[in-house]
N, C-alpha and C positions, 0 to 999 in steps of 0.2 A: 467583791471581798474587801473588807476593811482591814487596812494594815497600818500599824503604828511603828515608828522607828524611835527607839529609846537608847540613850547612852546610860549604861549601868555601871555601878560602883563609882559614881561621881555625882556632883550636884550642879555641873555645868556642861552644856553641850560641847561637842568636839573633844571631850575627854572620856575616860572610862572605855567601855567596850560596847560597840554598836550591836543591837539586836533588832531584827524586824519581828513584829508580833502580829499574827493574823488571828483575829477573833471571828469565829464562824458559827453558824447554826448547825451545820452538818459537815461531814468529812468529804473533801474532794479526793480525787485519785492521787496515789503516791506519785505518779508521773507529773501531775500538775504541781504538787508541793515541791518536788525536786526542781521543776522548771522555775518556779517563783524563787526558790533558794538560790539557784545559779544566777538568775537575773539580778537579785539583790547583791550577791557576791560579798555578803558579810560572813563572819566566822559562823554565825548561827541565825537561822530563821525559825521562829517558834510558831506552832499551830495549835490552837486550843478550841475545844468544844465543851460546853457545859453538859454534863451527864448526871442528872440527879442533883445531889448536893455538892458534887465535886466537879472540877474541870479536868478533862482528859487533855494531857499536854504531851506534844511530841516535838523533838528538836532535830533540825536538819542542817548539816554543813554542806558546802558545795561538793564534798566528796561522798555524801550519803547521810543516812540517819544515824544518830548517836544515842547512847544509853543514858547520858547524864550531862546536864549543862547548867551551870550556876547563873551566869550573867543573863541568859535568855529567860530563865525562871524568874529572876528578879525583875527583868523588864516586863514580863507577862503579868506578874503580880501588880506592878506599878500601874499598868494600863487598866487592869480589872478593878483595882481599888479606886482609881480616879474616875473611870467612866462607866463601870458596869455594876460594881458591888460597893457603892459609895458609903454604905452604913456598916460594912463588914470590918472586922478587926483581924480576921484570920481566913486564909484560903487553903484548901486542900487540893493538890494536884495528883491525879492518877497518871503514873508514868511507867516507863520500862524499868525503872529502878525502884518501883513501889510508890507508896503515897509520900509525897513531899509537902511539907507544911510551911507556909509563909505567914508571918505575924507582924503586925505593926508594932514598932517599938519607938515611939516618939517620931522623930524625923527619919528613922531608919526602918528598913524592911529586913526582917531576920528570917533566914531560910534554915530549915532543918534537913541535913543531908547525911547519908551514911558515910562513915570513914572507910577508906580503903586500907586493907591490911598490907603492910609493906614487908618485903623480905630483902635482906642485904644481898647484893650481887657484886661480883668482881668488877672493878673498873677496868675497862679494856682499851686497847689502842684505838679501836674503832670509835669508841665514845670520844676520845681526845681528838681524833681526826675530824669527826663530824662537828664537834663543838668549837674546835680551834683553841681549846684550853684543857688542861689536865684536871679532871674532877678529883676531889678528895675522897668522896664516897659515892656509891650508886645504890639506889633502892628501886624495887619494882613492885607496882601494884597493877592497876589497869594500865598506868603510864609509867614511864621511866623518870626517876627523879635523881638528878645529879647535883651534888653539893660542891660549891666552889668556895674559894678562900676569902672572898671579899665582895662587898656590894659593887665596887668598881668593876670587878671581873664579870659579874652578872650583867651589868649595864653595857659592857664592851663586847659581849658575845656576838659573833657574827657567823652563825653556823652554815655549814654546807647542807642545803636542803635535801639534795639527793642522797648524801651519806646519812642524814638523819633517818631516812626511810628504811635504812638497813639495820637500825637499832631496834631493840626490844621496846615494847610499849606502844599504845595507841598514840599518845602524845609524848613529847619529851620536855621536861622542865629543868631549869637550872635555878638554884637557890643559894642564898648565903645570909649570914647575920646582917641585919640592917643597921645603918648608922643612926637613923631617927625613928625607925620602927623595929619590931622584933625580928622581922625577916623581909627579904626582898626576893623577887623571883621574876622569871620570864618563861613563856610557854610557847612551844612550837608544835605545829600539827600538819606537816606536809603530807602525811598519809590520808588526811581528810581534805586535802587541797587548800589548806590554810597555812601560810608561811609562818605567821606569828599571831597567836590569840592575844589581844591586848590586855585583857583581864580575865583570867580563867577560873571560874568558880569550882568546877569539878577538879581542876588541878590542885586546888587548896584542900581537897579531901585527901590528898597525899601530903602536901606541904605542911598543913597544920599538925597532923599526928607526929611528923618527924620533929618539928620544932617544939611542940608541947612536951615530948619526951626529953629532948636534949636540954631544954631550958628549965624543965621542971615547973611549968606554969600552964594553966588551962585556958587562960585568956591571952590572946595575941592580937596585935595590930600588924597586918601584913600589907605590903605595898608591892604592886606589880609594876616593875620598872620598864614597861614598854614605852614607845614614843608617846602614846596617849596617856598612859598611867592610870592607876586606880587604887583605891584604898578599901580594904576589907577588914571588918571588925569581927574577929573569930573567937569562938570558945569551943572546947571539947568537953562532952559529957559522955563517958563510956565509949560506945561505938558510934556516937553521933557527933557530927560537926555542925555547929551553928555559925552561919556567916551572915553578917548584916552589912548593908550599904545603902547608899542613896541612888537616885536615878533622875535623869532629866529627859524630857520629851523633846525630840527633834522635829518630828513631822507626823501628820495624819494623812493617809493616802486612801484613794479608792482604786483598787486594782480591777482592770477591765479584762478579767480572765474567767474561765470556768463556765 
């Protein structure tokens, strides 16, 4: 099995978010895909098989399969454009979240994702205890989004991972106005056996709608303020979120499995 390791939402290795990408001719067993994912121990390992004109794409975390992942989609598109579909300008992925489209935009790869519908929820003591800081607001889609009062507060969050598991949402995100970008955020996924997701594309399907409404603008530059860090160039069109970024190739591997 051929595997590529790509750092997404960055133009330099050792930054952005790591994703392993396995390009295959046919599907292995789910047990094998989970074993490869746990061996990699990245926040996401992507598996893709070409089916007709589309690529069927699945994403796995060490805690199990997930319905949507931005950085691993970007990484997969980067690999396919560079090594398999070198003349293509557009790729369509068939996924659990429907068809996802990735298009070349100069040096950027732009992904078209669905926006999550957010509902306001009360800020609870459990949220403050889990995050170690009092949120100003809380919103729930697939994930929980907590709004903090400053970029510094986002950068300094040191959550209690066990208490995060008791909160609503598949993932938990914190966000605030950015000092040099429109917004900053961090993403945590202990329910998926990932303490912190360095740059979370699907999380921005929550973050971008929130800030687009609050700031009254449809184009946003977002920064994920994890230790590795990553920049996303985002825009909202109706119920769609477009996220663009760069990627850097770290390695090409042969897996002796299956």
